[in-house]
N, C-alpha and C positions, 0 to 999 in steps of 0.2 A: 340356711346355714348361717351362723354368726361369722361375719367377715373378720372380726377381731381375732378369732381363733386362728384363721389362716394367716392373717397379717402378723401375728406374733413371730412367725418364722421367716418372714419376708424382709429382706433388705436389698434395695436396688444395688446392682453392681454394673459393671461395663458389659457384661455378658447377658444378652436378653434370653438366650436359650437357658442358661443356668437359672435365671430369675423365674422364667415360666415353669421350669421343672420344680423349682422350690415351691411355687404356688400350687402346682398340681399335687405334689407330694404332701403338702400341708393339708390340702382339702381332702385328699384320700385318707390321711391318718385321722382327721377329724370325723369323717364318715364312718370309718371302721370302728372308732370308739363309740360313736352314737349307736350304730347297729348293735354292737356288743352289749352296750347298756340295756338296750330294748329287749334283746334276747334273754338276758339274765332276769330282767323284771317280768317279762312274759312267762318264762318257765317257773318262776317263783309264784306268780299269781295263779297259774294253772294248778300247781301243787297245792296252794292254799285252798282253791275252790274244790279240788278233789277231797281234801282233808275235811272241809266243811260239810260236804255231801256225805262222806263216810260216817260222820257222827250222827247223821239222821237214821242210818240203818240200824235195825234191831240186832241182827247177828253181824257185827262189824266186819269180821274176816271174810265171810262169804259174800256179804253185800259189797265190800270193797273190791273183791276179785271180780265180781260180775259187773260192777260199775265201771271199772277200768277196762275190762274186756269189751264191753259195749261202746264205751266212749272211744277207745282206740279204733274200733271198726268203723264208727261213724266219722271220726276225724280224718281217718286215712282215706275214706271215700271222698271227703270234701277237699282235704288239703294235700293228699298224697303222703308219701313217706315222711317220717319225722315225728309222727305222733302214735307210734306203735305202743304196745303195752309196756315194753321195757323202758321206753322214754317217759311214759306217763308215770310209771313207778319211780323213775329217777327224779321227775319233777316233784312228786310227792315227798320223796326222801329229802330233796333239796329244801323244800319248805320246812319240813320237820327238823332238819339239822340247823337251819339258819332262820328261825322264825322272825327275827327282827331286821333282816337284811335290807328290806325295801326302804326302811327309814335311812339307812346308811347310803343306799344307792341314790336316793333322791338328793342328798347333800353332796355326794362325790361321784356322780354318774360318769365322769370321764377318767376316774382314777380307780377303777375296780378291776377285779380279776375277770378273765374271760369265762364264758360258759365251759370251755374245755378245762380250765383250771378247777372250776367248781366240780366238774365230773370226776376229776382225779381225786379231789379231796373227799368226795362221797365214798370212794373206794377204800379209804383209810380207815 
């Protein structure tokens, strides 16, 4: 973790408890933003990879459905819930709706919407 991110919000006072709480809160906020940026990038990349694989199929609709069904089954066995068919379709939709977002994320990884926000946008 970059200490300057945490130090931006830190200013020594006469109250050590308050100072330590400020440090902890700053570190937590930084960690949440880093995790969120990673989740958004991960989900976009999964969607991109599925889209690339779909293009290889001869009958795209049937191949895409089977691809996602099998992938969801295997990923759920390996990683547990979170990679079911509906989420994989959501990741694919995310990639298709925002095909250039990773470039933006790389430059602004700590000032992006959360995955929950993108999920809501995909419903619009």
